[in-house]
Kinemage of the C-alpha trace (Angstrom):
@kinemage 1
@onewidth
@group {chain A} dominant
@subgroup {mainchain}
@vectorlist {calphas} color= white
{ca met a 1} P 0.015 0.036 0.073
{ca lys a 2} L 1.224 3.493 -0.825
{ca val a 3} L 0.163 6.599 1.224
{ca val a 4} L 0.729 10.236 0.105
{ca leu a 5} L 0.535 12.915 2.697
{ca val a 6} L 1.043 16.710 1.899
{ca thr a 7} L 1.079 19.028 4.990
{ca his a 8} L 2.164 22.500 6.041
{ca leu a 9} L 2.116 21.336 9.750
{ca phe a 10} L 5.864 21.175 10.796
{ca asp a 11} L 5.169 19.238 14.018
{ca leu a 12} L 3.289 16.498 12.281
{ca ala a 13} L 5.837 16.260 9.437
{ca asp a 14} L 8.754 16.232 11.844
{ca arg a 15} L 7.256 13.481 14.040
{ca leu a 16} L 6.395 11.355 11.004
{ca phe a 17} L 10.061 11.940 9.757
{ca thr a 18} L 11.549 10.941 13.181
{ca ala a 19} L 9.282 7.737 13.450
{ca ala a 20} L 9.045 6.973 9.730
{ca pro a 21} L 9.774 3.394 8.769
{ca ala a 22} L 12.767 2.769 6.287
{ca pro a 23} L 10.912 3.016 2.982
{ca ala a 24} L 9.315 6.461 3.798
{ca val a 25} L 10.388 9.406 1.588
{ca phe a 26} L 10.058 13.051 2.553
{ca leu a 27} L 10.143 15.735 -0.019
{ca arg a 28} L 10.411 19.475 0.139
{ca ala a 29} L 10.745 22.359 -2.298
{ca asp a 30} L 13.733 24.395 -1.388
{ca pro a 31} L 14.299 27.860 -2.598
{ca gly a 32} L 16.716 27.863 -5.652
{ca pro a 33} L 19.540 30.279 -6.281
{ca gly a 34} L 19.035 33.822 -5.004
{ca gly a 35} L 15.610 32.599 -3.379
{ca arg a 36} L 14.125 32.052 -6.682
{ca arg a 37} L 11.165 29.457 -6.510
{ca thr a 38} L 11.950 26.481 -8.672
{ca phe a 39} L 9.077 24.343 -7.501
{ca thr a 40} L 11.398 21.408 -7.728
{ca leu a 41} L 10.927 18.584 -5.031
{ca gly a 42} L 13.797 16.787 -3.423
{ca pro a 43} L 14.272 14.682 -0.408
{ca gly a 44} L 14.966 16.173 2.794
{ca arg a 45} L 14.069 16.658 6.509
{ca pro a 46} L 10.925 18.906 7.118
{ca leu a 47} L 11.905 22.510 7.797
{ca thr a 48} L 10.313 24.842 10.257
{ca thr a 49} L 9.914 27.546 7.576
{ca ser a 50} L 7.456 27.781 4.591
{ca his a 51} L 9.934 30.221 2.893
{ca gly a 52} L 6.971 32.698 2.470
{ca glu a 53} L 8.860 35.776 3.475
{ca asp a 54} L 9.526 36.549 -0.147
{ca val a 55} L 5.870 36.469 -0.885
{ca tyr a 56} L 5.210 38.691 2.113
{ca asp a 57} L 7.838 41.264 0.849
{ca arg a 58} L 6.368 41.142 -2.541
{ca val a 59} L 2.902 42.115 -1.329
{ca phe a 60} L 3.592 44.387 1.584
{ca gly a 61} L 7.139 45.620 0.909
{ca asp a 62} L 10.047 44.914 3.164
{ca ala a 63} L 8.246 45.833 6.363
{ca ser a 64} L 8.009 43.312 9.063
{ca pro a 65} L 4.621 42.045 10.100
{ca his a 66} L 5.507 43.517 13.533
{ca asp a 67} L 5.809 47.056 11.944
{ca ala a 68} L 2.230 47.159 11.107
{ca pro a 69} L 0.023 49.843 12.850
{ca ala a 70} L -1.697 48.711 16.082
{ca thr a 71} L -4.815 50.788 15.105
{ca pro a 72} L -7.252 50.140 12.126
{ca thr a 73} L -6.422 52.205 9.085
{ca ala a 74} L -8.744 54.940 7.606
{ca gly a 75} L -11.785 53.580 5.772
{ca val a 76} L -12.050 50.457 8.012
{ca ala a 77} L -15.120 50.061 10.082
{ca thr a 78} L -14.658 49.236 13.765
{ca thr a 79} L -17.044 47.870 16.261
{ca gly a 80} L -18.090 50.147 19.132
{ca ala a 81} L -18.995 49.082 22.752
{ca thr a 82} L -22.746 48.762 21.559
{ca gly a 83} L -21.874 46.476 18.764
{ca gly a 84} L -22.591 48.884 15.930
{ca ala a 85} L -20.159 49.950 13.234
{ca ser a 86} L -18.506 53.256 13.775
């Protein structure tokens, strides 16, 4: 029997990798030269990162998610104490 599992859950993937029987194969898509996405799969241990920082930077610029304003931006409705939109 063959089983294929695709997951973005690191804890699950790492536990399976650690406890996997000998014929198990784990594949991952590593970034290519210069961080370019090649979408080529190769064998390897699961990683804690999804390599999504490049996508974040492309969409939001080089700002860290922790640099985002703590208050809503103009034009975004907020909920008041009475439950109505303000």
